[in-house]
N, C-alpha and C positions, 0 to 999 in steps of 0.2 A: 234827694237831699245830699249836699256835699259835706264830707267829713272834714273838720278843721285839721290843718297840718299838725298841730300839737297832739291831737288825739291819734292821728295816723302814725305819728312818730312813736308815741307811747305804746301803741299796739305792736309795732314792729319790734320795739325793744323787748316787750313781754314775750313775743314769739321767739326771739333769739334766746332769752333766758330759759324758756321752756325747752327749747331744743338742746341747749347746753346742759341743763339739768338732767334731761332724759339720757343724753350721751354719757354724762358722768355716772349716773346710776347704773346704766347698762355696763359700762366699763368696770365699775366696782363689783357688780354681781359676777361678771365673767372672771375677774381676777380672784374672787373669793371662792368660786365654784369648785376648783380642784381641791381646795383645802377641805371643803365640806364633804366632797367625795371621799377623800382620804380618811376623814373622820368616820364616815360610814363604813369604809372597808375595815378600819381598825376595830370598830364596834362589832361588825359581823364576825371577825376573826375571834375576838374575845368571848363572844356569846355562842360561837360555833354555829352561826347562822349561814350555812353553806348555800342556801337558796339565794340570799341577798348577795353574797360574795360572788356567786356564779354570774350574776347579771353584770358585774363590774369587770369581767374578764373578756378580752378578745382572744379566744382560745387558739385560733390558727396562728396568730402572730406570736403569742406566748410560746407555743410549741416550736415554731421555727427558730425563735431566739434561743431556746434551751438546746435545740439540736446543734446550733452553731457553737454554743459554749461547750457542750459535751464533746463534740468532735475535736475542737481546738485543744481541749484539756487532755483528751485521750491520745491524740497524735503528736501534739507538740510540734516543734520546728522540724521540717523535713531534712533528713540527712542525705548528703550527696552520695554516700555509698549504698543507699537503699536500692536493692536490685529490682524490687517490684513496688515502687512508691504509689503508682496509680491504682494497682490492684488492691494494695493494702488499705489505702485511703478510701477507696470505693466500698470495700467490704466493711470497714469500720463505720463509715457513714451510714450504710444501709442498716447495720445492726443497731446503731444508736437511734436512728430515725424510727425503726420499728418499735424499739423499746419505749421511746417517748410517746409515740402514738398510742401505745397500749396502756401506759401508766398515767399519762397526763390527760385526764378526761374529766368531764363534769361529775360523773358518778363516783370518781375517786378523789374528789377535791378534799373531802374531810381527812382522808388518810394522808394526802400530800401536806396539808396544813399541820397535822399532828407530827409529821416527820420533820418538818422544817422548824416548827416552833415547839421547843421543849416545854413541859409543864412548868408553870411559874414556881419560882422558889420564894420562900418567905421574904427575902430581901428585895424581890422584884417589884416594880411599880404596880400598884393595885388599882389605879384609876386610868381612865382614858387619857386624861391630861398628863398623868405621869409617864405614860407610854409615848404620847405624841411629842412631848418636849425633847425626847431623845432623837427625833427624826429631823434630818436636814432636808428642807424642801425648797425648790426654786423652779422658775420657768427657764427652759433652755431655748424656747421658741414660743411665739404667741399661741401656738396650738399644741405645744409639748410641755409636759410638767413632769419633773422627776422628784423622787423621794428616796432617801437612803438612810439606813439605820444599821448600827453594829448589832448583830444578833448575839444573844446570850450563848456562851460556849464557843463563839467564833470571834473572840476579841482580837486575835492575831491574824485574822483574815480580812479580806475586803468586805465592805458592807453589803448587805442585801439592798439591791437597788430596783425600784419600781419606776417604770416609765409609763405615763398615762397620756392618751391622746383623745381628741374629740371624735366620737363616732355617733352619728345621728343625734347631734345635740346633747350627747352624754359623754362624760369623761369615763374612759375604760382603760384598764391595765393592758398595755400593748406589748410590754417586754418586762421580763423578770431576770435580773442578773443575780445569780446565787453567790453566796460567799465562796471565795477561792483563796488559796494561799497567796500571800503578798510576795512579789518578786523583789529580792534584795537589789539595791542599786549597784551597778557595775563600778568597780574601783579601778580607776585608770592608773597604770604604772608607766614610769618613764625608764628608758634604757640608758639614759645619759649619765654622766658622772654625778655622784652625790655632792651637793654643795658643801664646801668646807666652811666652818665658822670663821668669822672675821676675828683677827687678833690685833691687838694694839701694838704698834712698833716699839 
């Protein structure tokens, strides 16, 4: 039996609409998924559910990022008159690496969270929504999502920044940038003559 052209055209249109709807739904779910993950992370922190929080962390990547931050903060810019720069940097890097390997572990996650997040004050937000609305969130890449928030007691420092990436179809915290002192912008000075004010003749 031959299908009339009008019915065949209608079926093709319906198939296109189904494909377009499926793609739109999948895109929406993907775009919303890191927000739900961040909501779950925030909920786990506030309820001190370290088991759930642990599943959201890519530990090796987090440790490597913390090591880089700690070494950069400790050593600072290298001085030209440093007699043993390589030895000093190597020693510091090893010490920092060993300390982070020892302290940044799943079994010490609760202590780490308690150290980073002070106990709530009466004026602090008391709901998940109140906490989440202070977080700045955005995609930096289709597979990379970042969230940053100014931590209580660290208002004059850089925000706490979390970077999440997809691992085995699940968003996980890949990097944590801890609050650090802000660097004041450099003030440029000119050695030329000081301009004189214009005077009327």
